[in-house]
N, C-alpha and C positions, 0 to 999 in steps of 0.2 A: 717452293711447292714440294710437298711430300708425295712420293709415288710408291706404289706397292712393288713395282718392278725394281729389283736391286741393280744399282749401277756401281760396278767395282771402282775403287779409288786408285789413284796414282800409286805406283809401287814405292816411290820414295816416302810418301806420306804413310803408307802402310808400315814400312820399315821403321819410321820414327815412332809409330804407335807400339810396334813390337818391342823396341828398345825401352820405351816408357814402362811397358809391362815387366820386362826383365828387371828393371831397376825399381819397380813399384813406385814410380813418380806420381806426385799429385799434380794433375793437369787442370788448367782453367779451360773449360770446354764451352763452345757456343754451338747450339743445335739449330737446325733449319726452322724449327717451330718457334725460335726466339729464346728458348730456355738457355740460361747460363748457369754453370755449376762448376765447383771445384771438387774433383773426385780422384781417388787413387786408382790408377790403371793396374789391373791385376792379371788379365788374361785376354786372349783373342780366341774366338771360336767361330766355327762354320756350321750352320744349320740350314739344311735345305737350300744350299747354294747361296746363302746370305751370310755375310761376315759381320761379326759383332765385336765391339770392345766391351769387356767386362770391367766394371768399375765398382769401387766401394764408395758409397755416398751416404753420409749421415747414418752409418752403421748398417746400411742395407746394400745388397748386391743388385746392380742394374746392368742390363745388357743394352748397349747403344748400337744401333745399326750404323756401320761405318759411313754409308752414303747419306746419313742424316746429320753428320757432324760437319759444321761449316769451318770451324777452326779449333785449334788447341794450342796451348802454350805452356812452357815451363822454362825457367832460366837456363837450364842445360840444353834445351832444344830450340829456344827462341819461339816465335809465333809461326805456326804452320797453318796456312789456309789450304784446306783440303780440296783437291781437284779430282775430276773424274779420270779414270784410266784412259790412256791414249788408244 
């Protein structure tokens, strides 16, 4: 279920996404709406108290709300199932 109220994600999951951005890793992402995509992690941003992962996908830049990501994976990181902050 997608909600408009932002739910911060677990710090370890956030750190893994930051690392993916630093290394410009291509992640396999699964979103809560069922969409699956492979996209290059490029940046993290905060807008109006909502955190986003900025990815490059099919030549376009997309901003994915962190709390809409179910999981992400890369051989260097393994598979990370995103959980809410404690």
